[in-house]
C-alpha positions as CSV (number, residue, x, y, z in Angstrom):
1,M,0.0,0.0,0.0
2,S,1.5,3.3,-1.1
3,D,1.1,6.4,1.1
4,G,2.9,8.8,-1.2
5,L,6.3,8.6,0.6
6,R,9.4,7.1,-0.7
7,P,11.8,5.1,1.3
8,D,14.4,7.7,0.8
9,D,12.2,10.2,2.7
10,A,12.3,8.3,6.0
11,V,13.4,10.3,9.0
12,P,17.0,9.5,9.6
13,E,18.2,8.9,13.2
14,R,20.2,11.7,14.9
15,P,23.9,10.9,15.0
16,A,25.7,10.7,18.3
17,G,27.5,14.0,17.6
18,G,24.2,15.9,18.0
19,A,24.2,17.3,14.4
20,V,20.9,17.0,12.7
21,P,20.9,16.3,8.9
22,E,18.8,18.3,6.7
23,L,15.4,16.9,5.6
24,G,15.5,14.6,2.7
25,T,19.2,13.8,3.0
26,R,21.1,10.9,4.6
27,A,23.6,11.3,7.3
28,E,27.1,11.0,6.1
29,G,29.4,8.4,7.7
30,P,30.8,5.0,7.3
31,P,28.2,2.7,5.9
32,D,29.0,0.0,8.4
33,A,28.9,2.2,11.5
34,E,26.1,1.4,14.0
35,P,24.1,4.4,15.0
36,T,24.4,5.3,18.7
37,E,21.6,6.3,21.0
38,P,20.9,10.0,21.2
39,A,22.1,11.9,24.2
40,T,18.7,13.5,24.7
41,E,15.2,12.2,24.3
42,A,12.8,13.8,22.0
43,A,9.2,14.5,23.1
44,G,7.3,11.2,22.9
45,A,10.4,9.0,22.5
46,E,10.4,5.6,24.1
47,P,12.2,5.3,27.5
48,T,15.6,3.6,27.8
49,G,15.2,-0.2,27.9
50,A,12.0,-0.3,25.9
51,E,11.8,-2.4,22.8
52,P,12.9,-0.5,19.7
53,T,10.2,0.6,17.4
54,S,10.3,1.3,13.7
55,T,11.1,4.8,12.7
56,E,9.3,4.6,9.5
57,P,6.3,6.8,9.3
58,T,2.9,5.3,9.0
59,A,-0.2,6.5,7.3
60,A,-1.6,7.8,10.6
61,D,1.5,9.7,11.5
62,P,2.0,13.2,10.0
63,P,5.3,13.8,8.3
64,P,8.0,15.1,10.5
65,T,8.7,18.8,10.6
66,A,11.8,20.7,11.2
67,S,10.6,21.8,14.7
68,T,10.3,18.3,15.9
69,I,13.7,17.3,14.7
70,T,15.6,20.3,15.7
71,E,14.3,20.6,19.3
72,P,17.4,21.1,21.6
73,A,18.1,18.7,24.4
74,T,17.0,19.9,27.9
75,E,18.1,17.2,30.3
76,L,21.0,14.9,30.5
77,A,20.5,11.5,32.0
78,G,21.8,11.2,35.5
79,T,22.8,14.9,35.7
80,E,21.2,17.8,37.9
81,P,19.2,20.5,36.1
82,A,21.0,23.5,34.8
83,G,21.5,26.3,37.5
84,T,21.4,23.8,40.4
85,V,24.3,24.1,42.9
86,P,26.0,20.7,43.4
87,G,25.0,19.2,46.8
88,Q,22.0,21.5,47.3
89,G,19.5,18.7,46.9
90,R,21.3,16.5,49.5
91,R,21.3,19.4,52.0
92,S,17.6,20.0,51.4
93,N,16.9,16.3,52.0
94,R,18.7,16.4,55.3
95,L,16.9,19.5,56.5
96,A,13.6,18.0,55.6
97,A,14.4,14.8,57.5
98,A,15.4,16.9,60.6
99,L,12.1,18.8,60.4
100,I,10.2,15.6,60.1
101,G,11.9,14.2,63.2
102,V,11.2,17.2,65.3
103,L,7.5,17.2,64.3
104,T,7.3,13.5,65.1
105,L,8.7,14.1,68.6
106,L,6.3,17.0,69.3
107,L,3.4,14.9,68.0
108,G,4.4,12.0,70.4
109,F,4.7,14.4,73.4
110,A,1.3,15.9,72.7
111,F,-0.2,12.4,72.3
112,A,1.2,11.3,75.7
113,V,-0.1,14.4,77.5
114,Q,-3.5,13.9,75.9
115,V,-3.6,10.2,77.0
116,R,-2.7,11.2,80.6
117,S,-5.3,13.9,80.7
118,V,-8.0,11.6,79.3
119,G,-7.0,9.0,82.0
120,D,-7.4,11.5,84.8
121,D,-10.8,12.6,83.4
122,N,-11.9,9.0,83.2
123,Q,-10.9,8.4,86.8
124,Y,-12.9,11.4,88.0
125,A,-15.8,10.5,85.7
126,G,-16.1,7.1,87.3
127,A,-15.9,8.4,90.9
128,R,-18.9,8.7,93.2
129,E,-20.5,12.0,94.2
130,E,-19.2,11.6,97.8
131,D,-15.7,11.0,96.5
132,L,-15.8,14.1,94.3
133,V,-17.1,16.2,97.2
134,R,-14.3,14.9,99.4
135,I,-11.7,15.6,96.7
136,L,-13.0,19.1,96.2
137,D,-12.9,19.8,100.0
138,E,-9.3,18.6,100.2
139,L,-8.3,20.8,97.3
140,N,-10.0,23.8,98.9
141,A,-8.3,23.1,102.3
142,R,-5.0,22.8,100.6
143,E,-5.5,26.0,98.7
144,E,-6.4,27.8,101.9
145,R,-3.2,26.4,103.6
146,L,-1.1,27.5,100.7
147,R,-2.6,31.0,100.8
148,Q,-2.0,31.3,104.5
149,Q,1.6,30.2,104.1
150,L,2.1,32.6,101.3
151,G,0.7,35.4,103.5
152,D,3.1,34.5,106.3
153,Q,6.1,34.4,104.0
154,R,5.2,37.8,102.6
155,S,4.9,39.2,106.1
156,A,8.2,37.8,107.1
157,L,9.8,39.1,103.9
158,Q,8.5,42.6,104.6
159,E,9.9,42.5,108.1
160,L,13.3,41.3,106.9
161,S,13.4,43.8,104.0
162,S,13.9,46.6,106.4
163,S,17.0,46.1,108.6
164,D,16.3,49.1,110.7
165,S,12.8,48.0,111.6
166,Q,14.1,44.4,112.2
167,T,16.7,45.6,114.6
168,A,14.3,47.9,116.4
169,A,11.8,45.1,116.8
170,A,14.4,42.7,118.1
171,V,15.7,45.2,120.6
172,A,12.1,46.0,121.8
173,E,11.3,42.4,122.1
174,A,14.5,41.6,124.1
175,R,13.8,44.6,126.4
176,R,10.2,43.5,127.0
177,Q,11.3,39.9,127.9
178,S,14.1,41.2,130.1
179,E,11.7,43.5,132.0
180,A,9.1,40.7,132.5
181,I,11.7,38.2,133.8
182,G,13.2,40.9,136.0
183,I,9.8,41.7,137.6
184,L,9.0,38.0,138.2
185,N,12.5,37.3,139.6
186,G,12.4,40.5,141.7
187,T,15.5,42.1,140.2
188,I,13.5,45.1,138.8
189,A,11.3,47.5,140.6
190,A,7.6,47.5,139.6
191,R,4.6,49.8,139.8
192,G,0.9,49.2,139.3
193,A,-2.5,48.6,140.8
194,G,-2.7,46.2,143.7
195,L,-3.2,45.9,147.5
196,R,-1.6,47.1,150.7
197,L,-1.9,44.6,153.6
198,S,-1.1,45.1,157.3
199,I,-1.0,41.9,159.3
200,H,-1.2,42.6,163.0
201,D,0.0,40.0,165.5
202,P,-0.4,41.3,169.0
203,D,-0.1,37.8,170.6
204,Q,2.8,36.7,168.4
205,Q,0.8,33.8,167.1
206,V,1.3,34.2,163.4
207,R,3.2,31.2,162.1
208,V,5.4,30.4,159.1
209,A,2.4,28.6,157.5
210,D,0.2,31.7,157.8
211,V,2.8,33.8,155.9
212,L,3.2,31.1,153.3
213,D,-0.6,30.8,152.9
214,T,-0.8,34.5,152.4
215,I,1.8,34.4,149.6
216,Q,0.2,31.4,147.9
217,E,-3.3,32.9,148.0
218,L,-2.1,36.1,146.4
219,R,-0.2,34.3,143.7
220,G,-3.2,32.1,143.0
221,A,-5.4,35.2,142.6
222,G,-3.0,36.7,140.0
223,A,-0.3,38.6,141.9
224,E,2.6,39.4,139.7
225,T,5.1,40.6,142.3
226,M,5.2,41.5,146.0
227,Q,7.3,42.3,149.0
228,I,6.9,41.8,152.7
229,D,8.5,44.6,154.8
230,D,11.7,45.3,152.9
231,V,12.2,41.8,151.4
232,R,11.2,41.0,147.8
233,V,9.4,37.8,147.4
234,G,10.6,35.6,144.5
235,V,10.1,32.1,143.1
236,S,12.7,30.7,145.6
237,T,11.6,32.6,148.7
238,A,11.7,30.7,151.9
239,V,9.9,31.6,155.1
240,T,11.5,30.3,158.4
241,G,11.6,31.0,162.1
242,Q,9.1,30.8,165.0
243,P,6.0,32.9,165.8
244,G,7.2,36.3,166.8
245,D,10.6,35.7,165.2
246,L,9.9,35.1,161.5
247,M,12.4,35.5,158.7
248,I,12.1,35.6,154.9
249,D,15.2,34.5,153.0
250,G,17.2,34.9,156.2
251,H,16.0,38.5,156.7
252,P,14.0,39.1,159.9
253,I,10.5,40.6,159.6
254,H,8.5,42.3,162.4
255,A,4.8,42.7,163.2
256,P,2.8,44.4,161.9
257,Y,3.9,42.8,158.7
258,E,3.5,45.1,155.7
259,V,2.7,43.4,152.4
260,L,2.7,45.3,149.0
261,V,1.4,43.3,146.1
262,I,0.7,44.2,142.4
263,G,-2.1,42.5,140.6
264,S,-5.9,42.7,140.3
265,P,-7.1,44.3,143.5
266,Q,-10.6,42.9,143.5
267,D,-9.5,39.3,142.8
268,M,-6.8,39.3,145.4
269,E,-9.0,40.7,148.1
270,T,-11.7,38.2,147.4
271,A,-9.2,35.3,147.6
272,L,-8.0,36.5,151.0
273,N,-11.5,36.8,152.4
274,I,-12.9,33.4,151.4
275,P,-14.2,31.3,154.3
276,G,-11.4,29.4,155.8
277,G,-8.9,31.6,154.1
278,V,-5.9,33.7,155.3
279,V,-8.0,36.5,157.0
280,Q,-10.1,34.0,158.9
281,D,-7.1,31.9,160.0
282,I,-5.1,34.9,161.3
283,G,-8.2,36.2,163.1
284,N,-8.6,32.8,164.8
285,R,-5.1,33.4,166.2
286,G,-5.9,36.8,167.6
287,G,-4.5,38.8,164.7
288,T,-6.1,41.1,162.1
289,V,-5.6,41.9,158.5
290,D,-6.2,45.3,157.0
291,I,-6.6,45.4,153.3
292,T,-6.5,48.5,151.1
293,Q,-7.0,48.6,147.4
294,S,-4.7,51.1,145.5
295,R,-4.2,52.1,141.9
296,D,-0.6,52.9,142.5
297,V,1.5,50.4,144.4
298,V,5.3,50.5,144.2
299,V,7.3,47.4,144.9
300,D,10.9,48.6,144.9
301,A,12.7,46.0,147.1
302,L,15.1,44.1,145.0
303,R,16.5,40.6,145.1
304,P,20.0,39.7,144.1
305,L,20.2,37.7,140.9
306,D,20.9,34.1,141.6
307,V,23.6,32.5,139.4
308,P,22.8,28.9,138.6
309,Q,25.5,26.5,139.7
310,Y,24.6,23.4,137.7
311,A,22.1,24.5,135.1
312,S,23.1,26.1,131.8
313,P,21.1,27.3,128.7
314,K,20.3,24.7,126.1
315,T,21.8,25.6,122.7
316,G,20.8,23.9,119.5
317,D,19.9,20.2,119.1
């Protein structure tokens, strides 16, 4: 079947050198030389390794034109595109792999947190109403304790932030404690509301027990400090002697015995006048007790400060 083409008009294969022969001519060269594969592939050419096909045109194919034959090569097999820096593709691949790894770690962390949160929610969802109320109360109590601790720490921080106020507060506290201890021990004079007592003993029948009962009743009623005649009464005071010849801490006292005591006047007078109390006992022995309330009682008799022989302050643990 003739299609109007001659065998001589077949499209010649492109020689290996890249030169394209003119249409209608044959490529010059040795007759026995085998044609080599072109360096580039024309559009629509069969890929490497495919079975060779005939290059003769068929009736359905249009005749080749100069544009299809003279199209320049754009890619070389196994080479990078023109304008690409060598090694840039490999660096891009490594960067992409690193980004993928980081995203994978973040996704795993988020998944673990979500699983833990869901586990806690499931635990509370399955709890009874009484348990939820108890948990809520515990959380509220803990919050209140934390708030209180926070307030205490802030107060302590404010006190410590000012060295002057801290020093002044420490000095004032030390002075207050020293004065209180001195009044109780009898080493500091004191003034305040209290009672004045005069114990009369015309028959010299007042005993050591009567004087001790008087001291104990006054202390029990809130007496803070006292003195009998010119002797200060302290925590280690001892009353000795015989009726008519009494001594306090080795110092003799004489009737009428004058007692000055600081404390609540009403409470101490009530304690002395209770049935079977000091006033009644001394009255049974022929003596009398005169009690006078006063808003200004001065106790100025002092005791020597005792130095402990065996005891010493405890320091640290």
